[in-house]
C-alpha positions in Angstrom: -49.7 -40.4 37.7 -49.0 -41.8 41.1 -47.2 -44.8 39.6 -45.0 -42.6 37.4 -43.9 -40.6 40.5 -43.2 -43.9 42.3 -41.2 -45.3 39.3 -39.1 -42.1 39.1 -38.4 -42.2 42.8 -37.4 -45.9 42.5 -35.1 -44.9 39.6 -33.4 -42.1 41.7 -33.1 -44.5 44.7 -31.4 -47.2 42.7 -29.0 -44.7 41.0 -28.2 -43.1 44.3 -27.5 -46.4 46.1 -25.1 -47.5 43.3 -23.1 -44.3 43.5 -23.1 -44.4 47.4 -22.0 -48.0 47.6 -19.5 -48.0 44.7 -18.2 -44.5 44.1 -14.8 -45.4 42.8 -16.2 -48.1 40.5 -18.7 -45.6 39.1 -16.0 -43.1 38.4 -14.0 -45.7 36.6 -17.0 -46.8 34.6 -17.8 -43.2 33.6 -14.2 -42.7 32.5 -14.5 -45.8 30.2 -17.6 -44.3 28.7 -15.4 -41.9 26.7 -14.1 -44.8 24.6 -17.5 -46.1 23.6 -18.7 -45.0 20.2 -21.6 -42.7 19.9 -23.4 -45.2 17.7 -23.1 -47.9 20.4 -24.5 -45.5 23.0 -27.4 -44.5 20.7 -28.2 -48.2 19.9 -28.1 -49.2 23.5 -30.3 -46.2 24.5 -32.8 -47.0 21.8 -33.0 -50.7 22.8 -33.6 -49.8 26.4 -36.2 -47.2 25.4 -38.0 -49.7 23.2 -38.0 -52.3 26.0 -39.3 -49.8 28.4 -42.0 -48.7 26.0 -43.1 -52.4 25.5 -43.3 -52.9 29.3 -45.3 -49.8 29.7 -47.6 -50.7 26.8 -48.4 -54.2 28.1 -48.9 -53.0 31.7 -51.4 -50.3 30.5 -53.5 -52.8 28.6 
């Protein structure tokens, strides 16, 4: 459980730093997200979720 909390904290830290250092670029990137198809977002999300699951699976064994 401790590792999960650390991982979540690291995630929030990295996200926060990106928005703090590059606020205008992040706004532009989020505006461009409108033009990406839902199917592309879904596919990308599934790929990242599967990669994350594989990493977690192999680290737990």
